[in-house]
C-alpha positions as semicolon CSV with decimal commas, in nm:
position;residue;x (nm);y (nm);z (nm)
1;X;-5,107;-2,830;-5,805
2;X;-5,219;-2,877;-5,447
3;X;-5,560;-2,761;-5,541
4;X;-5,576;-3,015;-5,838
5;X;-5,480;-3,300;-5,595
6;X;-5,718;-3,197;-5,343
7;X;-6,001;-3,187;-5,596
8;X;-5,897;-3,515;-5,762
9;X;-5,921;-3,669;-5,412
10;X;-6,273;-3,526;-5,366
11;X;-6,366;-3,663;-5,680
12;X;-6,222;-4,021;-5,704
13;X;-6,224;-4,118;-5,328
14;X;-5,862;-4,237;-5,389
15;X;-5,736;-4,077;-5,059
16;X;-5,916;-3,891;-4,763
17;X;-5,934;-3,533;-4,911
18;X;-5,952;-3,374;-4,587
19;X;-5,640;-3,543;-4,473
20;X;-5,471;-3,480;-4,800
21;X;-5,532;-3,114;-4,739
22;X;-5,389;-3,108;-4,374
23;X;-5,063;-3,277;-4,506
24;X;-5,013;-3,020;-4,772
25;X;-5,095;-2,732;-4,553
26;X;-4,860;-2,852;-4,286
27;X;-4,575;-2,932;-4,524
28;X;-4,296;-2,678;-4,452
29;X;-4,047;-2,849;-4,672
30;X;-3,916;-2,744;-5,020
31;X;-3,937;-3,107;-5,148
32;X;-4,158;-3,187;-5,446
33;X;-4,525;-3,283;-5,367
34;X;-4,483;-3,642;-5,499
35;X;-4,196;-3,690;-5,255
36;X;-4,391;-3,560;-4,965
37;X;-4,697;-3,763;-5,012
38;X;-4,503;-4,080;-5,086
39;X;-4,320;-4,070;-4,759
40;X;-4,616;-3,968;-4,549
41;X;-4,742;-4,251;-4,336
42;X;-5,119;-4,180;-4,394
43;X;-5,111;-4,306;-4,761
44;X;-5,004;-4,593;-4,939
45;X;-4,769;-4,577;-5,242
46;X;-5,023;-4,721;-5,460
47;X;-5,313;-4,463;-5,353
48;X;-5,081;-4,168;-5,407
49;X;-4,976;-4,270;-5,753
50;X;-5,332;-4,355;-5,846
51;X;-5,431;-4,002;-5,730
52;X;-5,135;-3,840;-5,940
53;X;-5,250;-4,054;-6,229
54;X;-5,611;-3,937;-6,214
55;X;-5,502;-3,568;-6,160
56;X;-5,266;-3,573;-6,450
57;X;-5,442;-3,780;-6,676
58;X;-5,170;-4,051;-6,683
59;X;-5,182;-4,420;-6,672
60;X;-5,136;-4,635;-6,376
61;X;-4,993;-4,989;-6,440
62;X;-5,062;-5,251;-6,162
63;X;-4,806;-5,453;-6,347
64;X;-4,549;-5,414;-6,648
65;X;-4,513;-5,681;-6,928
66;X;-4,140;-5,705;-6,957
67;X;-4,190;-5,819;-7,321
68;X;-4,286;-5,456;-7,416
69;X;-3,959;-5,312;-7,277
70;X;-3,773;-5,238;-7,601
71;X;-3,407;-5,307;-7,644
72;X;-3,330;-4,951;-7,729
73;X;-3,416;-4,864;-7,380
74;X;-3,203;-5,122;-7,226
75;X;-2,892;-5,014;-7,433
76;X;-2,934;-4,637;-7,395
77;X;-3,029;-4,626;-7,023
78;X;-2,787;-4,774;-6,775
79;X;-2,935;-4,994;-6,521
80;X;-2,807;-4,799;-6,238
81;X;-2,990;-4,488;-6,348
82;X;-3,298;-4,681;-6,404
83;X;-3,269;-4,839;-6,067
84;X;-3,196;-4,497;-5,908
85;X;-3,473;-4,303;-6,050
86;X;-3,723;-4,616;-6,039
87;X;-3,806;-4,580;-6,421
88;X;-3,839;-4,827;-6,709
89;X;-3,959;-4,767;-7,075
90;X;-4,215;-4,972;-7,256
91;X;-4,346;-4,942;-7,622
92;X;-4,705;-5,096;-7,722
93;X;-4,870;-5,107;-8,066
94;X;-5,081;-4,790;-8,150
95;X;-4,868;-4,544;-7,924
96;X;-4,763;-4,377;-8,229
97;X;-4,368;-4,430;-8,203
98;X;-4,375;-4,280;-7,836
99;X;-4,205;-4,433;-7,545
100;X;-4,396;-4,500;-7,251
101;X;-4,165;-4,430;-6,941
102;X;-4,324;-4,582;-6,617
103;X;-4,223;-4,381;-6,334
104;X;-4,284;-4,412;-5,963
105;X;-4,217;-4,048;-5,896
106;X;-4,482;-3,848;-6,083
107;X;-4,319;-3,510;-6,084
108;X;-3,968;-3,633;-6,169
109;X;-3,949;-3,413;-6,482
110;X;-3,552;-3,422;-6,520
111;X;-3,555;-3,782;-6,537
112;X;-3,819;-3,800;-6,805
113;X;-3,618;-3,538;-6,995
114;X;-3,287;-3,714;-6,979
115;X;-3,466;-4,075;-7,112
116;X;-3,598;-3,855;-7,408
117;X;-3,251;-3,715;-7,490
118;X;-3,054;-4,024;-7,443
119;X;-3,299;-4,255;-7,663
120;X;-3,404;-3,955;-7,887
121;X;-3,774;-4,023;-7,932
122;X;-4,077;-3,857;-7,777
123;X;-4,182;-4,001;-7,426
124;X;-4,510;-4,005;-7,255
125;X;-4,514;-4,075;-6,853
126;X;-4,707;-4,345;-6,690
127;X;-4,708;-4,450;-6,315
128;X;-4,640;-4,763;-6,132
129;X;-4,507;-4,874;-5,766
130;X;-4,130;-4,904;-5,695
131;X;-4,180;-5,272;-5,630
132;X;-4,338;-5,312;-5,962
133;X;-4,089;-5,099;-6,156
134;X;-3,778;-5,280;-5,999
135;X;-3,914;-5,620;-6,082
136;X;-3,928;-5,523;-6,443
137;X;-3,583;-5,370;-6,444
138;X;-3,431;-5,658;-6,267
139;X;-3,596;-5,901;-6,562
140;X;-3,537;-5,650;-6,843
141;X;-3,165;-5,591;-6,788
142;X;-3,115;-5,942;-6,652
143;X;-2,888;-5,796;-6,419
144;X;-2,976;-6,000;-6,097
145;X;-2,968;-6,325;-6,270
146;X;-2,574;-6,293;-6,317
147;X;-2,482;-6,039;-6,043
148;X;-2,436;-6,290;-5,768
149;X;-2,212;-6,489;-5,962
150;X;-1,990;-6,201;-6,076
151;X;-1,979;-6,072;-5,726
152;X;-1,882;-6,404;-5,595
153;X;-1,596;-6,415;-5,850
154;X;-1,487;-6,071;-5,730
155;X;-1,479;-6,164;-5,387
156;X;-1,282;-6,468;-5,480
157;X;-1,014;-6,272;-5,659
158;X;-0,944;-6,043;-5,355
159;X;-0,788;-6,050;-5,024
160;X;-1,071;-6,168;-4,798
161;X;-0,897;-6,054;-4,496
162;X;-0,908;-5,700;-4,615
163;X;-1,293;-5,715;-4,680
164;X;-1,387;-5,794;-4,329
165;X;-1,442;-5,421;-4,235
166;X;-1,675;-5,396;-4,512
167;X;-1,957;-5,597;-4,396
168;X;-2,141;-5,311;-4,229
169;X;-2,322;-5,086;-4,419
170;X;-2,655;-4,970;-4,555
171;X;-2,964;-5,214;-4,529
172;X;-3,140;-5,092;-4,848
173;X;-3,125;-5,397;-5,089
174;X;-3,136;-5,139;-5,394
175;X;-2,828;-4,957;-5,255
176;X;-2,565;-5,153;-5,443
177;X;-2,377;-4,877;-5,636
178;X;-2,014;-4,855;-5,527
179;X;-2,085;-5,095;-5,236
180;X;-1,820;-5,369;-5,127
181;X;-1,861;-5,706;-5,285
182;X;-1,993;-5,898;-4,971
183;X;-2,283;-5,615;-4,942
184;X;-2,363;-5,658;-5,289
185;X;-2,355;-6,046;-5,256
186;X;-2,583;-6,057;-4,954
187;X;-2,818;-5,784;-5,080
188;X;-2,871;-5,973;-5,403
189;X;-2,937;-6,295;-5,230
190;X;-3,208;-6,133;-5,036
191;X;-3,333;-5,927;-5,336
192;X;-3,374;-6,257;-5,545
193;X;-3,543;-6,430;-5,237
194;X;-3,812;-6,144;-5,238
195;X;-3,865;-6,166;-5,599
196;X;-3,933;-6,540;-5,583
197;X;-4,169;-6,492;-5,288
198;X;-3,948;-6,698;-5,078
199;X;-4,033;-6,730;-4,701
200;X;-3,685;-6,855;-4,600
201;X;-3,333;-6,859;-4,701
202;X;-3,072;-7,133;-4,625
203;X;-2,720;-7,056;-4,609
204;X;-2,592;-7,403;-4,585
205;X;-2,204;-7,475;-4,581
206;X;-2,058;-7,794;-4,713
207;X;-1,707;-7,912;-4,741
208;X;-1,643;-7,776;-5,091
209;X;-1,929;-7,521;-5,132
210;X;-2,208;-7,293;-4,987
211;X;-2,536;-7,380;-5,102
212;X;-2,809;-7,115;-5,110
213;X;-3,154;-7,248;-5,084
214;X;-3,501;-7,065;-5,088
215;X;-3,814;-7,202;-4,948
216;X;-4,096;-7,103;-5,208
217;X;-4,451;-7,183;-5,130
218;X;-4,317;-7,451;-4,858
219;X;-4,067;-7,635;-5,071
220;X;-3,696;-7,591;-5,055
221;X;-3,517;-7,512;-5,381
222;X;-3,138;-7,513;-5,455
223;X;-3,067;-7,189;-5,637
224;X;-2,716;-7,094;-5,609
225;X;-2,374;-7,234;-5,515
226;X;-2,071;-7,030;-5,389
227;X;-1,722;-7,080;-5,327
228;X;-1,685;-7,181;-4,965
229;X;-1,404;-6,921;-4,876
230;X;-1,666;-6,654;-4,875
231;X;-1,875;-6,832;-4,586
232;X;-1,721;-6,598;-4,301
233;X;-1,790;-6,282;-4,493
234;X;-2,135;-6,378;-4,577
235;X;-2,231;-6,499;-4,228
236;X;-2,037;-6,192;-4,076
237;X;-2,267;-5,965;-4,293
238;X;-2,574;-6,134;-4,205
239;X;-2,481;-6,115;-3,833
240;X;-2,401;-5,744;-3,856
241;X;-2,738;-5,677;-4,012
242;X;-2,914;-5,869;-3,749
243;X;-2,741;-5,730;-3,451
244;X;-2,573;-6,037;-3,354
245;X;-2,204;-6,107;-3,231
246;X;-1,985;-6,174;-3,512
247;X;-1,704;-6,303;-3,292
248;X;-1,913;-6,562;-3,163
249;X;-1,892;-6,877;-3,383
250;X;-1,919;-7,155;-3,157
251;X;-2,276;-7,098;-3,012
252;X;-2,623;-7,064;-3,174
253;X;-2,739;-6,686;-3,211
254;X;-3,080;-6,531;-3,307
255;X;-3,131;-6,185;-3,425
256;X;-3,378;-5,971;-3,602
257;X;-3,339;-5,698;-3,855
258;X;-3,538;-5,492;-4,131
259;X;-3,427;-5,422;-4,479
260;X;-3,590;-5,193;-4,741
261;X;-3,655;-5,255;-5,110
262;X;-3,717;-4,901;-5,186
263;X;-4,003;-4,788;-4,964
264;X;-4,094;-5,152;-4,915
265;X;-3,986;-5,256;-4,563
266;X;-3,903;-5,631;-4,502
267;X;-3,852;-5,780;-4,147
268;X;-3,586;-6,060;-4,123
269;X;-3,563;-6,330;-3,841
270;X;-3,205;-6,466;-3,835
271;X;-3,086;-6,786;-3,678
272;X;-2,738;-6,913;-3,691
273;X;-2,593;-7,241;-3,585
274;X;-2,240;-7,416;-3,589
275;X;-2,181;-7,701;-3,809
276;X;-1,904;-7,924;-3,898
277;X;-1,832;-7,710;-4,213
278;X;-1,878;-7,376;-4,055
279;X;-2,166;-7,165;-3,948
280;X;-2,509;-7,230;-4,092
281;X;-2,785;-6,946;-4,142
282;X;-3,156;-6,956;-4,171
283;X;-3,335;-6,609;-4,246
284;X;-3,719;-6,599;-4,229
285;X;-3,866;-6,347;-4,430
286;X;-4,168;-6,136;-4,296
287;X;-4,276;-5,903;-4,572
288;X;-4,489;-5,619;-4,403
289;X;-4,608;-5,512;-4,760
290;X;-4,844;-5,804;-4,768
291;X;-5,048;-5,691;-4,447
292;X;-5,253;-5,930;-4,228
293;X;-5,467;-6,173;-4,422
294;X;-5,831;-6,147;-4,330
295;X;-6,066;-6,465;-4,255
296;X;-6,222;-6,432;-4,604
297;X;-5,866;-6,472;-4,780
298;X;-5,758;-6,787;-4,596
299;X;-5,939;-7,018;-4,812
300;X;-6,213;-7,127;-4,595
301;X;-6,544;-7,227;-4,736
302;X;-6,877;-7,007;-4,664
303;X;-7,015;-7,256;-4,429
304;X;-6,689;-7,274;-4,209
305;X;-6,677;-6,895;-4,217
306;X;-7,022;-6,855;-4,071
307;X;-6,937;-7,116;-3,803
308;X;-6,609;-6,924;-3,715
309;X;-6,830;-6,609;-3,693
310;X;-7,042;-6,759;-3,442
311;X;-6,733;-6,875;-3,250
312;X;-6,559;-6,526;-3,246
313;X;-6,874;-6,390;-3,103
314;X;-6,875;-6,606;-2,805
315;X;-6,753;-6,441;-2,474
316;X;-6,564;-6,739;-2,331
317;X;-6,404;-7,068;-2,432
318;X;-6,082;-7,213;-2,588
319;X;-6,026;-7,223;-2,958
320;X;-5,696;-7,447;-3,075
321;X;-5,550;-7,413;-3,406
322;X;-5,332;-7,722;-3,482
323;X;-5,084;-7,813;-3,744
324;X;-4,694;-7,859;-3,788
325;X;-4,466;-7,588;-3,825
326;X;-4,525;-7,383;-4,130
327;X;-4,878;-7,469;-4,172
328;X;-5,010;-7,103;-4,132
329;X;-5,133;-7,132;-3,777
330;X;-5,022;-6,780;-3,672
331;X;-5,163;-6,636;-3,981
332;X;-5,520;-6,774;-3,891
333;X;-5,468;-6,659;-3,543
334;X;-5,382;-6,293;-3,669
335;X;-5,669;-6,326;-3,896
336;X;-5,909;-6,409;-3,608
337;X;-5,764;-6,143;-3,390
338;X;-5,812;-5,886;-3,677
339;X;-6,170;-5,987;-3,729
340;X;-6,268;-5,920;-3,361
341;X;-6,038;-5,620;-3,293
342;X;-6,230;-5,322;-3,195
343;X;-6,229;-5,045;-2,920
344;X;-6,497;-5,232;-2,712
345;X;-6,251;-5,538;-2,666
346;X;-5,937;-5,542;-2,480
347;X;-5,724;-5,798;-2,696
348;X;-5,376;-5,913;-2,556
349;X;-5,148;-6,171;-2,705
350;X;-4,859;-6,360;-2,581
351;X;-4,617;-6,448;-2,877
352;X;-4,290;-6,599;-2,928
353;X;-4,180;-6,409;-3,161
354;X;-4,417;-6,118;-3,237
355;X;-4,419;-6,182;-3,624
356;X;-4,663;-5,889;-3,725
357;X;-4,772;-5,553;-3,536
358;X;-5,154;-5,539;-3,483
359;X;-5,282;-5,172;-3,428
360;X;-5,499;-5,173;-3,134
361;X;-5,373;-5,484;-2,974
362;X;-5,128;-5,525;-2,700
363;X;-4,874;-5,781;-2,809
364;X;-4,615;-5,938;-2,534
365;X;-4,294;-6,111;-2,643
366;X;-4,202;-6,416;-2,439
367;X;-3,856;-6,398;-2,311
368;X;-3,784;-6,734;-2,132
369;X;-3,420;-6,638;-2,047
370;X;-3,554;-6,352;-1,815
371;X;-3,840;-6,584;-1,688
372;X;-4,103;-6,450;-1,885
373;X;-4,246;-6,771;-2,017
374;X;-4,618;-6,830;-2,172
375;X;-4,749;-6,950;-1,840
376;X;-4,578;-6,639;-1,666
377;X;-4,695;-6,384;-1,895
378;X;-5,061;-6,532;-1,903
379;X;-5,077;-6,516;-1,529
380;X;-5,008;-6,154;-1,544
381;X;-5,214;-6,087;-1,835
382;X;-5,517;-6,191;-1,636
383;X;-5,488;-5,889;-1,406
384;X;-5,509;-5,649;-1,712
385;X;-5,884;-5,718;-1,751
386;X;-5,862;-5,876;-2,098
387;X;-6,167;-5,995;-2,301
388;X;-5,983;-6,186;-2,558
389;X;-5,612;-6,366;-2,509
390;X;-5,410;-6,528;-2,763
391;X;-5,133;-6,754;-2,641
392;X;-4,874;-6,832;-2,918
393;X;-4,844;-7,193;-2,828
394;X;-4,919;-7,437;-2,559
395;X;-4,608;-7,627;-2,486
396;X;-4,666;-7,734;-2,134
397;X;-4,925;-7,841;-1,881
398;X;-4,879;-7,521;-1,690
399;X;-4,966;-7,304;-1,993
400;X;-5,233;-7,550;-2,097
401;X;-5,427;-7,517;-1,752
402;X;-5,391;-7,160;-1,732
403;X;-5,530;-7,109;-2,070
404;X;-5,827;-7,345;-1,998
405;X;-5,914;-7,179;-1,654
406;X;-5,872;-6,825;-1,827
407;X;-6,170;-6,943;-2,059
408;X;-6,375;-7,054;-1,760
409;X;-6,334;-6,712;-1,582
410;X;-6,487;-6,550;-1,875
411;X;-6,221;-6,499;-2,151
412;X;-6,209;-6,604;-2,514
413;X;-5,874;-6,773;-2,556
414;X;-5,709;-6,861;-2,877
415;X;-5,390;-7,083;-2,907
416;X;-5,202;-7,337;-3,093
417;X;-5,078;-7,708;-3,088
418;X;-4,869;-7,936;-3,268
419;X;-5,086;-8,220;-3,368
420;X;-5,181;-8,420;-3,687
421;X;-5,568;-8,341;-3,689
422;X;-5,844;-8,175;-3,469
423;X;-5,913;-8,483;-3,265
424;X;-5,557;-8,536;-3,171
425;X;-5,539;-8,206;-2,990
426;X;-5,782;-8,361;-2,745
427;X;-5,553;-8,634;-2,687
428;X;-5,254;-8,409;-2,688
429;X;-5,417;-8,192;-2,399
430;X;-5,497;-8,504;-2,180
431;X;-5,136;-8,624;-2,232
432;X;-4,996;-8,308;-2,104
433;X;-5,192;-8,358;-1,795
434;X;-5,512;-8,142;-1,848
435;X;-5,789;-8,271;-1,622
436;X;-6,076;-8,420;-1,892
437;X;-6,340;-8,214;-1,674
438;X;-6,146;-7,905;-1,751
439;X;-6,088;-7,972;-2,118
440;X;-6,435;-8,092;-2,185
441;X;-6,598;-7,773;-2,024
442;X;-6,367;-7,533;-2,193
443;X;-6,312;-7,637;-2,549
444;X;-6,545;-7,485;-2,819
445;X;-6,376;-7,555;-3,112
446;X;-6,042;-7,730;-3,285
447;X;-5,922;-7,642;-3,625
448;X;-5,648;-7,834;-3,814
449;X;-5,492;-7,691;-4,115
450;X;-5,223;-7,735;-4,366
451;X;-5,114;-7,525;-4,659
452;X;-5,134;-7,641;-5,027
453;X;-4,961;-7,466;-5,313
454;X;-5,223;-7,312;-5,579
455;X;-5,212;-7,391;-5,941
456;X;-5,058;-7,086;-6,147
457;X;-5,344;-6,925;-6,321
458;X;-5,103;-6,835;-6,611
459;X;-5,033;-7,174;-6,719
460;X;-5,309;-7,395;-6,575
461;X;-5,415;-7,686;-6,815
462;X;-5,674;-7,950;-6,792
463;X;-5,539;-8,291;-6,675
464;X;-5,693;-8,658;-6,663
465;X;-5,600;-8,801;-6,310
466;X;-5,529;-9,193;-6,265
467;X;-5,762;-9,419;-6,101
468;X;-5,543;-9,451;-5,797
469;X;-5,495;-9,077;-5,761
470;X;-5,875;-9,047;-5,738
471;X;-5,897;-9,353;-5,499
472;X;-5,631;-9,197;-5,259
473;X;-5,830;-8,873;-5,265
474;X;-6,130;-9,041;-5,175
475;X;-6,316;-8,967;-5,485
476;X;-6,428;-9,300;-5,538
477;X;-6,737;-9,248;-5,717
478;X;-6,537;-9,057;-6,000
479;X;-6,400;-9,304;-6,277
480;X;-6,213;-9,023;-6,490
481;X;-6,224;-8,643;-6,520
482;X;-6,491;-8,673;-6,783
483;X;-6,758;-8,817;-6,540
484;X;-7,014;-8,607;-6,374
485;X;-6,882;-8,293;-6,544
486;X;-6,556;-8,298;-6,320
487;X;-6,261;-8,090;-6,453
488;X;-5,897;-8,162;-6,305
489;X;-5,616;-7,903;-6,353
490;X;-5,229;-7,882;-6,319
491;X;-4,970;-7,615;-6,392
492;X;-4,760;-7,677;-6,703
493;X;-4,465;-7,422;-6,558
494;X;-4,414;-7,071;-6,692
495;X;-4,217;-6,769;-6,619
496;X;-4,468;-6,624;-6,350
497;X;-4,428;-6,929;-6,136
498;X;-4,060;-7,014;-6,221
499;X;-4,145;-7,337;-6,376
500;X;-4,305;-7,494;-6,081
501;X;-4,681;-7,485;-6,196
502;X;-4,794;-7,323;-5,868
503;X;-4,805;-6,976;-5,743
504;X;-4,928;-6,883;-5,397
505;X;-5,088;-7,087;-5,107
506;X;-5,414;-7,161;-4,960
507;X;-5,526;-7,351;-4,665
508;X;-5,703;-7,684;-4,617
509;X;-5,926;-7,693;-4,296
510;X;-6,071;-7,924;-4,060
511;X;-6,304;-7,759;-3,825
512;X;-6,429;-7,936;-3,539
513;X;-6,704;-7,800;-3,310
514;X;-6,706;-7,936;-2,968
515;X;-7,051;-8,010;-2,908
516;X;-7,218;-8,198;-2,613
517;X;-7,137;-8,537;-2,740
518;X;-6,780;-8,481;-2,786
519;X;-6,761;-8,317;-2,434
520;X;-6,866;-8,645;-2,295
521;X;-6,642;-8,836;-2,472
522;X;-6,355;-8,611;-2,366
523;X;-6,464;-8,626;-2,001
524;X;-6,469;-9,017;-2,059
525;X;-6,099;-9,004;-2,187
526;X;-6,245;-9,171;-2,509
527;X;-5,964;-9,213;-2,780
528;X;-5,889;-8,974;-3,063
529;X;-5,999;-9,212;-3,327
530;X;-6,355;-9,252;-3,139
531;X;-6,397;-8,854;-3,118
532;X;-6,315;-8,811;-3,464
533;X;-6,572;-9,089;-3,585
534;X;-6,834;-8,913;-3,377
535;X;-6,747;-8,570;-3,547
536;X;-6,767;-8,720;-3,896
537;X;-7,124;-8,842;-3,825
538;X;-7,202;-8,477;-3,725
539;X;-7,070;-8,349;-4,068
540;X;-6,703;-8,286;-4,002
541;X;-6,501;-8,237;-4,330
542;X;-6,148;-8,371;-4,287
543;X;-5,820;-8,213;-4,415
544;X;-5,845;-8,462;-4,709
545;X;-6,189;-8,397;-4,793
546;X;-6,129;-8,019;-4,778
547;X;-5,846;-8,078;-5,022
548;X;-6,061;-8,276;-5,245
549;X;-6,315;-7,991;-5,267
550;X;-6,036;-7,763;-5,357
551;X;-5,931;-7,999;-5,615
552;X;-6,262;-8,017;-5,772
553;X;-6,281;-7,642;-5,766
554;X;-5,947;-7,620;-5,965
555;X;-5,755;-7,449;-5,693
556;X;-5,478;-7,699;-5,631
557;X;-5,363;-8,039;-5,755
558;X;-5,423;-8,395;-5,628
559;X;-5,062;-8,416;-5,584
560;X;-5,050;-8,139;-5,350
561;X;-5,344;-8,271;-5,123
562;X;-5,187;-8,601;-5,079
563;X;-4,854;-8,457;-5,011
564;X;-4,990;-8,254;-4,709
565;X;-5,275;-8,454;-4,580
566;X;-5,285;-8,829;-4,451
567;X;-5,554;-9,057;-4,541
568;X;-5,880;-9,078;-4,339
569;X;-5,899;-9,388;-4,120
570;X;-6,261;-9,424;-4,069
C-alpha cells in the first residue's frame, strides 16, 4: 500500500511524493496508513482522500446530495454509528442495486462490512471529507433539527443544581454521545451555527425566554428560543470553554477557545456582559479551515487589482482601509499582507485581537491593561527593522502620528479607520489632530469598503426592477431590465441558502489614489466633499457605483447595494 500511494502521488501530483515517502518511512506506529496521513500536518484532509481515491480506484465526492441517501440506510444504521465512523450511504441510478458507502477513512474495512451486513446489500466505497459527510448525516437523519429542543426539554425536567458540575467536558462538537444535556445543548448550538455559516452567535436573555440568534452573511436571524431557567448553565458552559471565571456574573468578561468538528478546528471569541435579565453572551466564530483570502478573491475588479499591486510594491507610505465594524477590513489587510509576504521582507503586525495566524509574519497582540497599546507597540516595532507594518486600527492621534511618521522613515504602513467613505478618512485624521502636511505627504491610498450578500446560484432567477430602484442605484439611463441587454437577478430562496436567496458575501470598494492634486487639498484642509469631487473627476468609482457594476454582473441585488451604501452626493 505504501508503494502504491507513493507511485500515485508521483503520477497525480496530489501530494508531494518525497514528503509522503518521508512521512511513511518515519511512521513508527501501528495505526492504519489512512489515519497516519489524515492527522499529518503536512497534508490537507482533502488531498489525502483524493490520493487514496486515485490509488484505490474509488470516487471522491466534493458534496453529497442528501436526496440520494436511501431510507433503508437511515432506518438500518444508527445515527451515532454513522457519526462515529463518518460514513453515509447513497444510491444513484445505474449503480446496479449497490449501496455506495461514502467514508472519510479509506481503509476502515470493518465499518464497511458492518454496513453491508446491517443493510443486506452489496456496498461499494467512495470518499469524502468529514465535514461533507457530517453535513449529509445531519440533514439525512434530521437529527440536529430537533436535538436542541429535545435536550432543552431534558434540561427542564432535571434538577438544574445537580447539573452545574457537568459544564466542563470535551470541546469536540461531534462528541455528543452520553454527554450531559448542557454539553449537548451548547455543542448543538455551535454545530448548527457552523452549518449555517454563521459568523456570530448571540445568546440573548429576556424576561421569559432565552433567544439564540445567528448572524449569517451580516444579517441577524432568530433561530431558537429556550426556557429561561437554563441560562446559568448555558452561560457557565460557554465560560468554561472560553477559560473565563464562572463565578463572576456582575462584570463583563472576554475569553477565547477552540472547538473541533472532527478534524476541522474553529476559534471562538467569547464576550459576556451582565444585563437586567441575566448575562448575555456573543460568540464570534473564526473558522480556520476557510484560510486567508487572496486579493483576487475579495471581489476587486481587475483595474483595482492592478492599482493595488502598484501600491504593494511601494517602499513607503500609508494605506488606509475604512468602513464600519464587520465590513471586512481585517480580511482585506490580511490579503494584502499575504500578497507581499516573502523572505525578503520583515512584516510585523499589531492587532487587537489576532484573528488569524500568518506564517512568516510576526504578530503582536495589544494588551491595553498592561500598557501595550497600539502606539506603544508601534514605537517598539520601529526598532525591529520592519519593512511593512500593519496597525490594526488607528484610534487616537498618537497612533495616527506614529503610523504616518513610520511611513516617512521608509516603511509601508497598513491600517484601518472607521469612516463612511474614502474622503472621510482624511477629515477623520485631521480631526484627530494629525497635521495636514504630515497627512498629505504620507497617504498614498484610501480604500472604503462594504460587504454585500451574493445571490444564491442555485435559486437565482431573473427580475425586473422598479424605476425608482434603478434611479436610487444611479442607473438613470436604464429604463427597464430589457433595455441595452441588461439583466437583473434575485434569489428565490432554497435549501442551500436557507430560504434567504443569498449565499456568501463579496465586497464593494471605493479605492481613492492620493495624487498630487489631492495632496494639495489635504494640505489646505479642504473639505471631504471637495476632495471626493476631485477624485470623481479623476475616475474614482464610489461604493454605490461599484455595487451597481456588481448588480449588472448578476453578483448581487439592488436591495443589497442600497442597504449597505449611501447615495452619492455630487
